N, C-alpha and C positions, 0 to 999 in steps of 0.2 A: 730453464734456459741452459745453453751450453756455454761453459766458461773454461778458458785455458789459462793456467798459471805457468809462467816461465821463471824458473829459479835462476840464481846468479850463475849457475854452471850451464845454463841453456837447456836444462831438462824441462820437458813439458808435461804437465798433468792436466788432463781433460776431465772435467767434472760436470755434473748436472746440478743446477742450483734452482730451488723453487722461487717463483716470483714472490717478491716481498722480503727475501732474506738478504742480508748484507754479505759482501764478499768476505769480510772478516769472519762472520759466523760460518760461512760455507767452507772457508779454508780450515777452520778449527775442526769442523765435522769430517774433513777429508784428509787429515794429517798433513796439511801443507804448512810449512814454517812461516807463518805470518803472525808476528808476536801479539799485538793488541794488549799492551801492558795495562792500559786503563779500562779494558773491557768494553770499548766502544763508547766511552763517555766524553769524547772529544777533549781529552786532557793530556794526550801524548801524540807522537808521530810514528809510533812503532808499527802501525799497520799500513804504512806508506806503500802504495802500489803505483806503477807507471802504466797507464793505458797505452797500448802499443799502436793503436790505429786512431788517428785524429778524428776520423768520421765517427767512430764509436765514442770518443771522448766528448765530442760536440753533442751527443745525444743525452749526456748526463745533465742533471740540474747543475746550475752554477754553484760553486762552493760558497758556503756561508763565510762570514767574517771570522767566525770561530775556527772553521776548518782551515782557512788561509793562515791564521795565526799559528796553528799547529804545523801546517806544511812548511812554514818558514823555518822550522826547527829540523826538518827532515834531511837525512843524508841523501845526496845525489838527486836533489830536486830537479824536475824537468818541467817543460811546458804542459805536459799531460799527466802530471802527478796528481793523485787524489789519495784520500785516506780510505782504506778498505771498509771501515765501519760506516762510511758515508755513501758508498756505492751500493745501491739497492737494486737487486735483480728486477728487471722489467722486460717484457717481451721484445721491445726494440733493441735491447742489448744482447740478444741471442748471438753467440759466436764471439763475444768480447774476449780479447787476449790482454792479460796484464802481466807485467814483469815485476818480479820482486827485486828490490835494490840489493846491492852487495852487502850492505850493512844497515843497522838502525842506530839511532841515538837514544839510548835509554840510560840515563845517568846512574840509576841504581845498579845496572849491570856493568857499565863501562868503568867502574872504579871511582866515580865522582864521590867525594866525601864533603858534604856541606860543612862549613865552618859555623860553630855556634855563634849566636849574636846576642 
């Protein structure tokens, strides 16, 4: 399917994604800066993407409780936010456009230092 990623500067990158592949995997294979710190295991929000068209968003499966919990941690959350690791390419999503948020929340990178307990 055809997918367009729009970065924080408005630059667009059009790629082809095989059916069954997640947007996170597709981004990594095409040098698109979508972090995915937990490697798609639903343990972070660093692959947060914003589906730009509500009609396309409505074609996605509803997010699981686990995905919603991680989205609650995402920077710049919107009504059409999803985790890229959970958006799987399928024919009806051909032409989907997703925006990459201006930042991510990754405590390991953002200077967070856990206190010993």
